[in-house]
Phi, psi and omega in degrees: 000136179290128181277151180288141175253317178236148004271014183287340184302320184292344181280335189290309183296314178300328181297320180290325181282341179086005180227132181277132174238116182293161178299162179301134181086005181240155182228125177280139181231355182197138170242132181237118173269127185236165173294164179079018176063049179229138172230137185238142178247125180254134181207160178238157182231141182300327184283348183275170176286152178305134178091347178282145179212157181248155173222126178249123183256137178234143168243196184294340181264358180119199183288139179224346183207138179225130182219159181226133177232166177258189185297335178267018182059026179278126183297132181247311180199158177208162181224131175253118186292322182294316181277339181068036184241154175244141179228135182231155175278134179289152179296158174055061178298146181298319179216091184297143172292143184219108175298322180297317180292323178299316180292320185284321187249347181083357180210135176221127175259159178213151181204104184213167182247149179236149178226132176262154178290350175280352179103356180282137178235133182224163177239136181241126179228139179175199182209158168236138181220134175288137180271348184087002180252140176244155178224143175252116182239120180053039177083001181253125179273127183234150174266138180273143176237160168247142180216161170204139176211156175231134177245125183237158177270187183299334182266001180089004178288132181286122178262324179216139173220119184222150176210164179154207181231147177226185175230150176234150176243122176291325180296312183266355179048058179208167178259146171238142184295159175221215178275121183229166178225141176247134178269127178275172182298331181273005177091354177280155182248135179250122181282153177212133180226103178243038182296147179293147178242320183222133175251121186238120181263166179307138179091349180264150178303132179095352178295137179072007176289137178258012180261111179293148187246335192248129175064026180289324177295319178295319183294319182292337181273351181281147177274150176091168183286154176283127176281147176296153178301131185278124169223126197305325180224024178242344186225077178249000000 
């Protein structure tokens, strides 16, 4: 399979330098240091539709995930650097994810299809629900959500089943990971916690840093591959 060259290429050099530089025509507006040895860069691009934004994720080894969402936090496309694959949301979803509906009604369901350039097609069904609880992290007030989703292939085989809690920001109109669980094939559940620890805006120390700061020693001592940060409808 042909590996992706762009847009992942721009992630490699900044990772070595330790500073993120967005692509030409794009502007970075937020750096988030999270638990689990992950740091994320959020940015917008002039060529995109209003409200669309990108997120580039780095771990201790460099960039590993790039994703794009719209104003309703609806997943649009993503790139996995290790696998060299691109995944996009298919047109006309049966039940589009809606950040606006979640805020207005406290519950949002979703049912949509994804396609990889490798030829794989999957269906994602689930929900996001406000718990009524808020949390203040590094001076930023976030609303807590509960979520659960299942991702299946064309034959109905479950590929991913995850549940847990996340956080949302009305200002940035996006989800941030929290404590989540992944169900394995044998029915056991594996916990994952990539909750945000620090929010860094332009001009502040640490903005655009690609060096993760929290729990990296713990992460390196764990056996098995690092799972991508779980966000119910932003990271499939």
